[in-house]
C-alpha positions in Angstrom: -52.1 -295.8 -54.2 -54.2 -298.6 -52.7 -57.9 -298.6 -53.4 -58.6 -298.3 -49.6 -56.9 -294.9 -49.7 -59.1 -293.6 -52.5 -62.5 -292.0 -52.2 -65.3 -294.5 -53.1 -67.6 -292.9 -55.8 -70.5 -293.9 -58.0 -70.4 -292.8 -61.6 -73.8 -292.0 -63.2 -74.6 -291.2 -66.8 -77.6 -290.4 -69.0 -77.7 -292.2 -72.4 -79.6 -289.9 -74.7 -78.7 -291.9 -77.8 -75.2 -290.7 -78.3 -73.1 -293.1 -80.3 -70.1 -292.6 -78.0 -71.9 -292.9 -74.7 -69.8 -295.8 -73.3 -66.6 -294.1 -74.4 -67.7 -291.0 -72.4 -68.4 -293.2 -69.3 -65.1 -295.0 -69.6 -63.5 -291.6 -69.8 -65.4 -290.4 -66.7 -64.0 -293.5 -64.8 -60.5 -292.5 -65.9 -61.1 -288.9 -64.8 -62.3 -290.1 -61.5 -59.2 -292.2 -61.0 -57.1 -289.2 -61.9 -58.8 -287.4 -59.0 -57.9 -290.1 -56.5 -61.3 -291.7 -56.6 -62.3 -295.4 -56.7 -65.3 -296.1 -58.9 -67.3 -298.7 -57.0 -70.4 -298.7 -59.2 -71.6 -297.3 -62.5 -75.3 -296.5 -63.0 -76.8 -295.6 -66.4 -80.2 -294.6 -67.6 -81.6 -294.2 -71.1 -83.8 -291.1 -71.6 -84.4 -288.8 -74.6 -83.2 -285.9 -72.4 -82.3 -285.2 -68.8 -85.0 -284.7 -66.2 -85.0 -280.9 -65.5 -85.3 -281.3 -61.7 -83.2 -284.4 -61.0 -81.2 -285.4 -64.1 -82.3 -289.0 -63.6 -85.9 -290.2 -63.3 -87.3 -290.6 -59.7 -87.0 -294.3 -59.6 -83.4 -294.3 -60.8 -82.4 -291.6 -58.3 -83.8 -293.8 -55.5 -81.7 -296.7 -57.0 -78.6 -294.5 -56.8 -79.4 -293.7 -53.1 -79.7 -297.4 -52.3 -76.4 -298.2 -54.0 -74.7 -295.4 -52.1 -75.9 -297.1 -48.9 -74.8 -300.5 -50.0 -71.4 -299.6 -51.3 -70.5 -296.8 -48.8 -69.8 -294.4 -51.7 -69.0 -290.9 -50.5 -69.6 -289.0 -53.8 -71.7 -289.4 -56.9 -70.1 -288.1 -60.1 -72.3 -287.3 -63.1 -71.1 -287.6 -66.7 -72.7 -284.2 -67.7 -72.7 -280.7 -66.5 -75.6 -280.4 -64.0 -77.7 -277.4 -63.1 -77.4 -276.1 -59.5 -81.0 -277.2 -58.8 -80.3 -280.7 -60.2 -77.3 -281.1 -57.9 -79.3 -279.8 -54.9 -82.3 -282.1 -55.6 -80.1 -285.1 -56.1 -78.2 -284.5 -52.9 -81.5 -284.2 -50.9 -82.4 -287.8 -51.9 -79.0 -289.4 -52.2 -77.6 -287.8 -49.0 -74.0 -287.5 -50.3 -72.3 -284.8 -52.4 -72.9 -284.8 -56.1 -70.2 -283.6 -58.5 -70.7 -283.0 -62.2 -68.2 -283.7 -65.0 -67.1 -280.0 -65.2 -66.6 -279.9 -61.4 -64.5 -283.1 -61.6 -62.2 -281.7 -64.4 -61.8 -278.4 -62.5 -60.8 -280.3 -59.4 -58.2 -282.3 -61.3 -56.8 -279.2 -62.9 -56.7 -277.4 -59.5 -54.6 -280.3 -58.1 -52.3 -280.6 -61.1 -51.5 -276.9 -61.7 -47.9 -276.2 -61.0 -46.9 -272.9 -62.7 -48.3 -269.6 -61.8 -49.9 -269.4 -65.2 -51.7 -272.7 -64.9 -52.9 -271.9 -61.4 -54.3 -268.6 -62.5 -56.0 -270.2 -65.5 -57.7 -272.8 -63.3 -58.7 -270.2 -60.8 -60.3 -268.2 -63.6 -62.2 -271.2 -64.9 -63.5 -272.1 -61.4 -64.7 -268.5 -60.8 -66.5 -268.5 -64.2 -68.0 -271.9 -63.4 -69.3 -270.5 -60.0 -70.8 -267.3 -61.3 -74.1 -268.7 -62.7 -74.4 -270.9 -59.7 -74.3 -268.1 -57.1 -78.1 -267.9 -56.9 -78.3 -271.4 -55.4 -76.6 -270.5 -52.2 -78.4 -267.1 -52.0 -81.8 -268.8 -52.6 -81.1 -271.4 -49.9 -80.3 -268.5 -47.5 -83.5 -266.8 -48.6 -85.5 -269.9 -47.9 -84.1 -270.0 -44.4 -84.9 -266.4 -43.9 -88.5 -266.8 -45.1 -89.0 -269.7 -42.6 -87.8 -267.8 -39.6 -89.0 -264.2 -40.3 -92.3 -262.6 -39.7 -94.0 -259.9 -41.7 -94.2 -261.1 -45.3 -91.6 -261.9 -47.9 -90.9 -258.7 -49.7 -88.1 -257.7 -47.3 -86.6 -261.1 -47.3 -86.6 -261.3 -51.1 -84.9 -257.9 -51.2 -82.2 -259.2 -48.8 -81.8 -262.3 -50.9 -81.4 -260.3 -54.1 -79.0 -258.0 -52.4 -76.9 -261.0 -51.3 -76.9 -262.4 -54.8 -75.7 -259.1 -56.2 -73.1 -258.8 -53.6 -71.8 -262.3 -54.3 -71.8 -261.6 -58.1 -69.8 -258.4 -57.6 -67.3 -260.1 -55.3 -66.7 -263.0 -57.8 -66.6 -260.5 -60.8 -63.9 -258.5 -58.9 -62.0 -261.7 -58.4 -62.3 -262.6 -62.1 -61.1 -259.2 -63.1 -58.1 -259.5 -60.7 -57.2 -262.9 -62.0 -57.5 -261.8 -65.6 -55.2 -258.8 -64.9 -52.6 -261.2 -63.3 -52.9 -263.5 -66.3 -52.2 -260.6 -68.6 -48.9 -259.9 -66.7 -47.9 -263.6 -66.8 -48.8 -263.8 -70.5 -46.8 -260.7 -71.3 -43.7 -262.2 -69.7 -44.3 -265.5 -71.5 -44.8 -263.6 -74.8 -41.3 -262.0 -74.4 -39.8 -265.5 -73.9 -41.6 -266.7 -77.0 -40.4 -263.8 -79.1 -36.9 -264.4 -78.0 -37.1 -268.0 -79.1 -38.7 -267.1 -82.4 -35.8 -264.7 -83.1 -33.7 -267.8 -83.5 -35.9 -268.7 -86.5 -36.2 -272.3 -85.3 -39.1 -274.4 -86.5 -41.6 -275.2 -83.8 -43.1 -278.7 -83.6 -46.0 -279.2 -81.1 -47.0 -282.6 -79.8 -50.8 -282.6 -79.3 -53.4 -285.2 -78.6 -55.7 -286.9 -76.1 -54.4 -286.9 -72.6 -52.4 -290.0 -71.7 -51.6 -291.0 -75.3 -47.9 -290.9 -74.7 -46.9 -287.3 -75.7 -44.6 -286.8 -72.7 -43.0 -290.2 -73.2 -42.2 -289.4 -76.8 -40.9 -286.0 -75.9 -38.5 -287.5 -73.3 -37.2 -290.1 -75.8 -36.4 -287.2 -78.2 -34.8 -285.2 -75.4 -32.6 -288.1 -74.4 -31.2 -288.4 -77.9 -31.3 -284.9 -79.2 -31.8 -282.6 -76.3 -29.5 -279.6 -75.7 -29.7 -280.4 -72.0 -31.1 -283.9 -71.3 -31.8 -283.2 -67.6 -34.8 -281.2 -68.7 -37.1 -284.1 -69.1 -40.9 -283.7 -68.6 -43.0 -285.6 -66.1 -44.6 -288.9 -67.3 -47.4 -290.5 -65.3 -50.1 -293.0 -66.4 -53.1 -290.8 -65.7 -55.2 -288.2 -67.4 -53.9 -284.6 -67.1 -50.6 -285.6 -65.4 -49.3 -282.2 -66.3 -51.0 -279.0 -67.4 -48.0 -276.8 -68.3 -46.7 -276.6 -71.9 -43.1 -277.7 -72.0 -40.7 -276.4 -74.7 -37.3 -278.0 -75.4 -34.7 -277.4 -78.1 -33.5 -280.3 -80.0 -30.3 -280.5 -82.2 -29.9 -283.4 -84.6 -26.6 -285.0 -85.8 -26.6 -282.8 -88.9 -26.8 -279.7 -86.7 -30.4 -278.9 -87.6 -32.4 -277.6 -84.7 -36.0 -277.2 -83.7 -38.2 -276.4 -80.8 -40.4 -279.2 -79.4 -43.5 -278.5 -77.4 -45.5 -280.9 -75.2 -48.9 -279.4 -74.8 -51.7 -280.1 -72.2 -53.7 -283.2 -73.3 -57.3 -283.0 -74.5 -60.4 -284.7 -73.2 -64.0 -284.8 -74.6 -66.5 -282.4 -73.2 -63.7 -280.1 -72.0 -65.5 -277.3 -70.1 -65.9 -274.1 -72.1 -64.4 -272.2 -69.3 -61.2 -274.3 -69.4 -61.0 -274.1 -73.2 -61.0 -270.4 -72.9 -58.6 -270.2 -70.0 -56.1 -272.5 -71.6 -55.9 -270.8 -74.9 -52.6 -269.1 -73.9 -51.2 -272.5 -72.7 -51.9 -273.9 -76.1 -50.2 -270.9 -77.9 -47.4 -273.3 -78.9 -49.8 -275.4 -80.8 -51.5 -272.5 -82.5 -48.2 -271.1 -83.7 -46.4 -274.3 -84.6 -44.9 -275.1 -88.0 -45.9 -278.7 -87.6 -48.5 -280.5 -85.3 -47.7 -284.1 -84.3 -50.9 -285.7 -83.1 -50.2 -288.6 -80.7 -52.9 -291.2 -80.6 -53.2 -294.3 -78.3 -53.2 -297.0 -81.0 -54.1 -299.7 -78.4 -57.4 -298.0 -77.5 -60.7 -299.1 -79.1 -61.8 -295.4 -78.7 -58.9 -293.9 -80.8 -61.3 -292.6 -83.4 -63.2 -290.7 -80.7 -60.0 -289.5 -79.2 -58.8 -288.1 -82.6 -62.2 -286.4 -83.0 -61.9 -284.8 -79.6 -58.4 -283.5 -80.4 -59.5 -282.0 -83.7 -62.6 -280.5 -82.2 -60.6 -278.9 -79.4 -58.1 -277.4 -81.9 -61.0 -275.7 -83.7 -62.4 -274.4 -80.4 -59.1 -272.8 -79.4 -58.7 -271.3 -82.9 -55.7 -273.3 -84.1 -55.5 -272.9 -87.9 -55.3 -275.7 -90.4 -51.6 -276.5 -89.9 -49.5 -279.3 -91.4 -49.9 -282.4 -89.2 -48.4 -285.9 -88.7 -50.6 -288.5 -87.0 -48.6 -290.8 -84.8 -50.3 -294.0 -83.6 -48.4 -294.8 -80.4 -48.4 -297.8 -78.1 -48.4 -300.2 -81.1 -46.4 -302.6 -78.8 -49.7 -303.2 -77.0 -51.3 -304.5 -80.2 -50.6 -307.2 -82.8 -49.8 -304.6 -85.4 -46.5 -304.3 -87.2 -44.4 -301.3 -86.2 -42.7 -299.0 -87.0 -44.5 -298.3 -90.2 -45.5 -295.1 -92.2 -48.1 -294.5 -94.8 -48.2 -290.9 -95.9 -48.5 -288.6 -92.9 -49.6 -291.5 -90.6 -47.1 -293.5 -88.5 -47.5 -296.5 -86.3 -44.9 -296.7 -83.5 -44.0 -297.5 -80.0 -42.4 -294.7 -78.0 -39.9 -297.1 -76.3 -38.7 -298.5 -79.6 -35.5 -296.9 -81.1 -36.5 -297.7 -84.7 -39.8 -296.0 -84.0 -38.1 -292.9 -82.8 -35.8 -292.9 -85.8 -38.8 -293.1 -88.2 -40.6 -290.3 -86.3 -37.6 -288.0 -86.4 -37.1 -288.6 -90.1 -40.8 -287.8 -90.8 -40.6 -284.6 -88.7 -37.4 -283.5 -90.4 -38.8 -284.0 -93.9 -41.7 -281.8 -92.9 -40.1 -278.9 -91.1 -36.8 -278.7 -93.0 -38.2 -279.2 -96.5 -37.5 -275.6 -97.4 -33.8 -275.8 -96.5 -31.4 -274.7 -99.3 -28.2 -276.6 -100.2 -25.7 -273.9 -101.0 -22.0 -273.3 -101.2 -20.5 -270.2 -99.6 -17.0 -268.7 -99.9 -16.3 -267.0 -96.6 -13.2 -264.7 -96.3 -10.8 -265.7 -93.5 -11.5 -262.5 -91.6 -15.2 -263.5 -91.3 -14.7 -266.2 -88.8 -18.0 -265.4 -87.1 -19.8 -266.4 -90.3 -18.0 -269.8 -90.4 -18.7 -270.3 -86.7 -22.4 -269.5 -87.2 -22.7 -271.9 -90.1 -21.0 -274.7 -88.2 -23.3 -274.2 -85.2 -26.6 -273.5 -87.0 -26.4 -275.2 -90.4 -25.9 -278.8 -91.6 -22.4 -278.5 -93.0 -21.8 -281.1 -95.7 -18.3 -280.1 -96.8 -15.5 -277.7 -95.7 -12.6 -276.8 -97.9 -9.9 -274.1 -97.4 -9.1 -272.1 -100.6 -6.7 -269.2 -101.1 -9.5 -266.7 -100.9 -11.2 -268.1 -97.8 -13.2 -271.0 -96.3 -15.5 -272.8 -98.8 -18.5 -274.3 -97.0 -21.2 -276.4 -98.5 -24.2 -276.5 -96.2 -28.0 -276.9 -95.8 -29.4 -273.6 -94.5 -32.8 -272.1 -93.9 -34.2 -269.6 -96.4 -33.5 -266.8 -93.8 -29.9 -267.8 -93.4 -29.5 -268.2 -97.2 -30.6 -264.6 -97.6 -28.4 -263.4 -94.7 -25.3 -264.8 -96.2 -26.1 -264.1 -99.9 -22.9 -262.0 -100.2 -20.8 -265.2 -99.7 -23.0 -267.5 -101.9 -21.2 -269.1 -104.9 -23.4 -271.9 -106.0 -26.5 -273.9 -105.1 -27.7 -277.5 -105.7 -31.2 -279.0 -105.7 
């Protein structure tokens, strides 16, 4: 999209001494771009803490107003969550709408949501964001009533309080309704998850900062090992290109299978309301056998991105699960790739050798408890032979007088299931 088609905005941020302030402002610019905005200017101020009434100091607010006039900016976007009074006071001086970081992320999520679950989650987060801000509109209405009514303010204040209470009740009813709908959607999703889990397939979840390359890696794996390669996921070079968790089944050359999940990307200062709302979307990560954290290796802020990912995992209650850390986009650096040191890999998603290394690392993690065993299956148990050929990694097949002898790598569960046919095992 041409810049002339984007909404011109000014990004503002308060530096209170945070070490990662510039990282946060760069991220705000990327979030703005993801919301079809063109950042025409960035204005910072260093203060120990925000000014209670206006966020910035008076002189800096006037500077923002002047830059708005000079650049023709239509919106000012702040890098923090602002109070309703801060937004109102800034808008009085600046004369254009002011949006805070939380409002910006909510707007992006509202535009990106595709599934019914994601739409409901965003709607719930927006309502929860609006609830504490209802008094602003009511107080503005009360001010207008006070200016035009005679006979004192007690009646007017009562009307204003009644309006606030009415608004709160209306929003609370909407919140309750959305939560009820989400329960129904989650119940249906839970049934699908349980059906998948009945297959006893390992679950590998791709996680990480948004736009690190998770969807690209997933599509490369689907192309090579997907059960149905037309089920690729959307890839776009922007933050939060997709919000829905995608789950695909992969089958490798040795017949081993797993479920691969591509979860919603993380971002720093993710609003609490969205963290809570998207817990169900991130179910796949919380219940994975292996987490694969994808990191943009070409970014100078990769340490902050990793910290963001790990902090968000704690916030949504993901336990301490086995993890591989995959530094992607190494082709944009001078580093050698693909390489592996312990549980850390350096790769490029578009490089075949990188994908080979990643697959090998994943398989060593999730299939480490497989048992190599030999089974003697009577000829009248053809269903057992078919199952092993389809679900196990068959190493040898031999036909004896008493039946079909199969040497295969099987899961612990399948080993127990076919214990009656077991004749020997090897390390």
